C-alpha positions in Angstrom: 0.0 0.0 0.0 1.2 3.5 -0.7 1.3 5.9 2.1 2.2 9.6 2.1 2.7 10.0 5.8 5.6 11.9 7.2 7.8 10.5 10.0 9.8 12.8 12.4 12.2 11.4 15.0 13.4 13.6 17.9 15.8 12.6 20.7 15.5 14.6 23.9 16.4 14.5 27.6 13.6 14.0 30.1 15.2 16.2 32.8 12.2 15.8 35.2 13.2 12.1 35.6 16.9 12.8 36.3 18.5 10.6 38.9 20.3 11.7 42.0 23.6 11.8 40.2 22.1 14.2 37.6 21.7 11.9 34.7 18.5 12.2 32.6 17.0 9.5 30.5 17.1 9.9 26.7 13.7 9.7 25.1 12.7 9.3 21.4 9.6 11.2 20.2 8.0 9.6 17.1 5.7 12.0 15.2 3.7 10.9 12.3 1.5 13.5 10.7 1.2 15.5 13.9 0.5 12.6 16.2 3.3 11.6 18.5 4.4 8.9 20.9 7.5 8.6 23.2 9.9 5.8 23.9 12.6 5.6 26.5 15.9 4.7 24.8 17.1 3.1 28.0 20.2 5.3 28.2 21.0 8.1 30.6 23.3 11.1 30.2 24.2 14.2 32.2 22.5 17.2 30.7 25.8 19.1 30.5 27.1 16.4 28.1 24.1 16.6 25.8 24.0 18.8 22.7 20.5 20.0 21.9 21.5 21.0 18.3 22.9 17.7 17.2 21.0 15.5 19.7 24.3 13.7 20.6 26.5 13.2 23.7 29.4 15.6 23.5 31.5 14.0 26.2 34.5 11.9 25.3 34.8 8.3 26.4 33.5 4.9 25.6 30.1 5.4 27.3 29.4 8.6 25.3 30.3 6.8 22.0 28.0 3.8 22.9 25.1 6.2 23.6 25.7 8.0 20.3 25.7 4.6 18.5 22.5 3.6 20.3 20.7 6.8 19.1 21.9 6.3 15.5 20.8 2.6 15.6 17.4 3.6 17.1 16.9 6.3 14.4 17.8 3.8 11.6 15.7 1.1 13.0 12.6 3.4 13.4 13.0 4.7 9.9 13.3 1.2 8.3 10.4 -0.2 10.4 8.3 2.8 9.4 9.0 2.0 5.7 8.0 -1.7 6.3 4.8 -0.6 8.0 4.0 1.8 5.1 4.1 -1.2 2.8 1.7 -3.1 5.0 -0.8 -0.5 6.2 -2.6 2.5 4.6 -2.5 4.6 7.8 0.3 4.2 10.4 -0.1 5.5 14.0 2.9 6.3 16.2 1.8 3.6 18.6 2.1 1.0 15.9 5.7 2.0 15.2 6.5 2.1 18.9 5.1 -1.4 19.3 7.1 -2.8 16.5 10.3 -1.1 17.8 9.7 -2.7 21.2 9.0 -6.1 19.7 5.3 -6.1 20.5 2.4 -6.8 18.1 1.8 -4.1 15.6 -1.6 -3.0 16.6 -2.7 -2.5 20.2 -6.4 -1.8 19.5 -6.9 0.5 22.5 -4.0 2.7 21.7 -4.8 2.8 18.0 -8.4 3.8 18.6 -7.4 6.6 21.1 -4.9 8.0 18.5 -7.5 7.8 15.8 -9.9 9.8 17.9 -7.1 12.3 18.7 -6.3 12.7 15.0 -10.0 13.3 14.2 -10.3 15.9 16.9 -7.2 17.7 15.6 -8.6 17.7 12.0 -12.1 18.9 13.2 -10.6 21.7 15.3 -8.6 23.0 12.3 -11.9 23.4 10.5 -13.8 25.2 13.2 -13.8 28.7 14.4 -11.8 29.5 17.6 -14.9 29.6 19.8 -16.4 26.4 18.4 -13.0 24.6 18.8 -12.9 25.7 22.4 -16.4 24.3 23.0 -15.5 21.1 21.3 -12.4 20.6 23.5 -14.7 21.1 26.6 -17.1 18.5 25.3 -14.3 15.9 24.8 -12.9 16.8 28.2 -16.1 15.9 30.0 -16.7 12.7 28.2 
């Protein structure tokens, strides 16, 4: 199947989850057509050693090199798995890619349905006036 969806991969430090020694976990944000999901890479780094421009560890040493290799491998793996999913499905949700990356079944029906509803809300809000969109958000909030 042909799909024209756009994949964006962003590595970032989750500083709120920093350990006592100051190291923060590295997370991967997968965004597909405005919908996103996050995955922990399972690696931690000190924020002073992280470059926000390049999304790499700037410190020297074997641990820093291994973390940079892990981020490169994760990016390559996510990209190739996204291409495989594009050949199998018409519409790919970030949860589907996350599940494949983690070795789980492609579709977790609860997550996929929630993301589908979220995508429909986003599209509907884009078509409405500002006041109508605000009312719509309130309706979904109290459901």
